[in-house]
N, CA, C and O atoms as a GROMACS GRO file, in nm:
protein
  216
    1MET      N    1  10.124  10.346   9.839
    1MET     CA    2  10.101  10.407   9.916
    1MET      C    3  10.262  10.449  10.009
    1MET      O    4  10.270  10.527  10.104
    2ALA      N    5  10.367  10.375   9.949
    2ALA     CA    6  10.450  10.459  10.035
    2ALA      C    7  10.498  10.573   9.917
    2ALA      O    8  10.574  10.666   9.944
    3THR      N    9  10.469  10.562   9.851
    3THR     CA   10  10.466  10.696   9.761
    3THR      C   11  10.381  10.808   9.787
    3THR      O   12  10.413  10.926   9.773
    4LEU      N   13  10.316  10.782   9.811
    4LEU     CA   14  10.254  10.894   9.879
    4LEU      C   15  10.244  10.917   9.994
    4LEU      O   16  10.164  11.006  10.022
    5GLY      N   17  10.316  10.854  10.108
    5GLY     CA   18  10.445  10.919  10.221
    5GLY      C   19  10.538  10.988  10.161
    5GLY      O   20  10.574  11.058  10.255
    6THR      N   21  10.577  11.007  10.107
    6THR     CA   22  10.672  11.082  10.030
    6THR      C   23  10.643  11.232  10.000
    6THR      O   24  10.734  11.313   9.982
    7LYS      N   25  10.505  11.267   9.997
    7LYS     CA   26  10.444  11.390   9.934
    7LYS      C   27  10.502  11.506  10.038
    7LYS      O   28  10.560  11.471  10.141
    8ALA      N   29  10.484  11.633  10.009
    8ALA     CA   30  10.550  11.714  10.081
    8ALA      C   31  10.429  11.749  10.196
    8ALA      O   32  10.449  11.800  10.307
    9GLY      N   33  10.287  11.703  10.133
    9GLY     CA   34  10.175  11.790  10.226
    9GLY      C   35  10.176  11.640  10.323
    9GLY      O   36  10.103  11.678  10.415
   10VAL      N   37  10.211  11.508  10.355
   10VAL     CA   38  10.261  11.445  10.428
   10VAL      C   39  10.326  11.486  10.567
   10VAL      O   40  10.300  11.506  10.686
   11LEU      N   41  10.465  11.487  10.440
   11LEU     CA   42  10.600  11.541  10.537
   11LEU      C   43  10.580  11.677  10.603
   11LEU      O   44  10.663  11.694  10.692
   12GLY      N   45  10.516  11.756  10.590
   12GLY     CA   46  10.464  11.862  10.637
   12GLY      C   47  10.400  11.822  10.741
   12GLY      O   48  10.476  11.840  10.836
   13MET      N   49  10.295  11.773  10.779
   13MET     CA   50  10.192  11.733  10.828
   13MET      C   51  10.270  11.711  11.012
   13MET      O   52  10.381  11.663  11.034
   14PRO      N   53  10.196  11.750  11.093
   14PRO     CA   54  10.246  11.732  11.260
   14PRO      C   55  10.245  11.554  11.244
   14PRO      O   56  10.166  11.474  11.194
   15GLU      N   57  10.385  11.542  11.320
   15GLU     CA   58  10.413  11.379  11.331
   15GLU      C   59  10.247  11.301  11.360
   15GLU      O   60  10.182  11.222  11.292
   16VAL      N   61  10.224  11.358  11.475
   16VAL     CA   62  10.104  11.253  11.541
   16VAL      C   63   9.988  11.260  11.478
   16VAL      O   64   9.882  11.240  11.537
   17GLU      N   65   9.997  11.297  11.318
   17GLU     CA   66   9.871  11.305  11.211
   17GLU      C   67   9.927  11.185  11.127
   17GLU      O   68   9.852  11.104  11.073
   18ARG      N   69  10.019  11.180  11.121
   18ARG     CA   70  10.105  11.117  11.010
   18ARG      C   71  10.082  10.978  10.994
   18ARG      O   72  10.077  10.929  10.882
   19PRO      N   73  10.063  10.886  11.135
   19PRO     CA   74  10.074  10.731  11.157
   19PRO      C   75   9.902  10.731  11.094
   19PRO      O   76   9.876  10.629  11.031
   20SER      N   77   9.834  10.791  11.101
   20SER     CA   78   9.682  10.754  11.029
   20SER      C   79   9.662  10.815  10.919
   20SER      O   80   9.547  10.829  10.877
   21GLN      N   81   9.779  10.867  10.844
   21GLN     CA   82   9.771  10.918  10.681
   21GLN      C   83   9.708  10.793  10.573
   21GLN      O   84   9.613  10.788  10.494
   22PRO      N   85   9.810  10.703  10.615
   22PRO     CA   86   9.786  10.570  10.544
   22PRO      C   87   9.652  10.496  10.539
   22PRO      O   88   9.622  10.425  10.443
   23ALA      N   89   9.576  10.513  10.637
   23ALA     CA   90   9.476  10.428  10.667
   23ALA      C   91   9.368  10.523  10.592
   23ALA      O   92   9.282  10.472  10.520
   24ARG      N   93   9.377  10.678  10.613
   24ARG     CA   94   9.300  10.741  10.530
   24ARG      C   95   9.316  10.754  10.411
   24ARG      O   96   9.217  10.732  10.342
   25ALA      N   97   9.440  10.793  10.345
   25ALA     CA   98   9.449  10.768  10.219
   25ALA      C   99   9.413  10.655  10.129
   25ALA      O  100   9.398  10.666  10.007
   26ARG      N  101   9.401  10.531  10.206
   26ARG     CA  102   9.323  10.419  10.120
   26ARG      C  103   9.244  10.389  10.150
   26ARG      O  104   9.208  10.279  10.106
   27ALA      N  105   9.173  10.448  10.228
   27ALA     CA  106   8.995  10.467  10.240
   27ALA      C  107   8.957  10.573  10.141
   27ALA      O  108   8.864  10.536  10.070
   28CYS      N  109   9.005  10.705  10.112
   28CYS     CA  110   8.988  10.795  10.016
   28CYS      C  111   8.961  10.707   9.898
   28CYS      O  112   8.849  10.696   9.849
   29LEU      N  113   9.088  10.633   9.845
   29LEU     CA  114   9.174  10.589   9.718
   29LEU      C  115   9.031  10.448   9.690
   29LEU      O  116   8.961  10.435   9.589
   30ALA      N  117   9.028  10.372   9.803
   30ALA     CA  118   8.864  10.274   9.810
   30ALA      C  119   8.740  10.297   9.715
   30ALA      O  120   8.684  10.231   9.627
   31SER      N  121   8.718  10.452   9.789
   31SER     CA  122   8.585  10.512   9.772
   31SER      C  123   8.590  10.575   9.598
   31SER      O  124   8.473  10.590   9.561
   32ARG      N  125   8.664  10.604   9.516
   32ARG     CA  126   8.676  10.640   9.389
   32ARG      C  127   8.676  10.507   9.303
   32ARG      O  128   8.750  10.410   9.322
   33PRO      N  129   8.590  10.518   9.215
   33PRO     CA  130   8.559  10.450   9.120
   33PRO      C  131   8.717  10.426   9.033
   33PRO      O  132   8.784  10.322   9.023
   34GLU      N  133   8.737  10.526   8.992
   34GLU     CA  134   8.942  10.552   8.942
   34GLU      C  135   9.032  10.481   9.010
   34GLU      O  136   9.123  10.436   8.940
   35THR      N  137   9.038  10.458   9.115
   35THR     CA  138   9.167  10.399   9.214
   35THR      C  139   9.087  10.286   9.324
   35THR      O  140   9.125  10.264   9.440
   36ALA      N  141   8.976  10.227   9.260
   36ALA     CA  142   8.937  10.141   9.396
   36ALA      C  143   8.979   9.990   9.329
   36ALA      O  144   8.984   9.898   9.411
   37ASP      N  145   9.002   9.964   9.217
   37ASP     CA  146   9.042   9.838   9.186
   37ASP      C  147   9.215   9.783   9.212
   37ASP      O  148   9.266   9.671   9.205
   38GLY      N  149   9.265   9.904   9.241
   38GLY     CA  150   9.447   9.848   9.312
   38GLY      C  151   9.469   9.973   9.218
   38GLY      O  152   9.395  10.070   9.208
   39GLU      N  153   9.622   9.942   9.131
   39GLU     CA  154   9.698  10.009   9.096
   39GLU      C  155   9.661  10.130   8.951
   39GLU      O  156   9.622  10.100   8.838
   40PHE      N  157   9.684  10.237   8.996
   40PHE     CA  158   9.632  10.362   8.912
   40PHE      C  159   9.758  10.454   8.897
   40PHE      O  160   9.847  10.440   8.980
   41VAL      N  161   9.772  10.545   8.798
   41VAL     CA  162   9.874  10.561   8.726
   41VAL      C  163   9.885  10.744   8.826
   41VAL      O  164   9.786  10.816   8.816
   42LEU      N  165   9.993  10.789   8.901
   42LEU     CA  166  10.022  10.919   9.028
   42LEU      C  167  10.065  10.949   8.888
   42LEU      O  168  10.118  10.862   8.819
   43PRO      N  169  10.043  11.071   8.845
   43PRO     CA  170  10.092  11.199   8.801
   43PRO      C  171  10.208  11.261   8.874
   43PRO      O  172  10.184  11.271   8.994
   44MET      N  173  10.308  11.299   8.844
   44MET     CA  174  10.423  11.360   8.914
   44MET      C  175  10.452  11.478   8.815
   44MET      O  176  10.470  11.472   8.694
   45ARG      N  177  10.453  11.580   8.894
   45ARG     CA  178  10.492  11.720   8.838
   45ARG      C  179  10.588  11.774   8.917
   45ARG      O  180  10.570  11.776   9.039
   46THR      N  181  10.739  11.840   8.841
   46THR     CA  182  10.831  11.886   8.930
   46THR      C  183  10.838  12.014   8.871
   46THR      O  184  10.820  12.046   8.753
   47GLY      N  185  10.871  12.088   8.981
   47GLY     CA  186  10.873  12.228   8.892
   47GLY      C  187  11.034  12.269   8.947
   47GLY      O  188  11.063  12.256   9.066
   48VAL      N  189  11.140  12.323   8.838
   48VAL     CA  190  11.247  12.369   8.830
   48VAL      C  191  11.274  12.545   8.839
   48VAL      O  192  11.221  12.635   8.773
   49LEU      N  193  11.359  12.549   8.928
   49LEU     CA  194  11.409  12.736   8.896
   49LEU      C  195  11.526  12.723   8.873
   49LEU      O  196  11.598  12.659   8.949
   50ARG      N  197  11.574  12.785   8.753
   50ARG     CA  198  11.722  12.777   8.698
   50ARG      C  199  11.750  12.932   8.749
   50ARG      O  200  11.664  13.020   8.757
   51ALA      N  201  11.893  12.944   8.782
   51ALA     CA  202  11.963  13.052   8.776
   51ALA      C  203  12.082  13.039   8.771
   51ALA      O  204  12.134  12.948   8.836
   52ARG      N  205  12.184  13.154   8.670
   52ARG     CA  206  12.264  13.186   8.679
   52ARG      C  207  12.336  13.289   8.771
   52ARG      O  208  12.277  13.388   8.816
   53ARG      N  209  12.483  13.255   8.799
   53ARG     CA  210  12.575  13.402   8.881
   53ARG      C  211  12.594  13.414   8.810
   53ARG      O  212  12.626  13.335   8.721
   54LEU      N  213  12.576  13.604   8.815
   54LEU     CA  214  12.647  13.671   8.736
   54LEU      C  215  12.786  13.751   8.780
   54LEU      O  216  12.850  13.814   8.696
   0.00000   0.00000   0.00000
């Protein structure tokens, strides 16, 4: 749950909504068979932009 709290979608939401996010995320994860048993793999994607000075 701590990792999910660091995602841009959570960090970008209004501060008044953030405290309820962990409970909503837990409920969502518990309702799905692939995540209901506890641990699961959370794929991470990183985008990189490379630039050179001319």
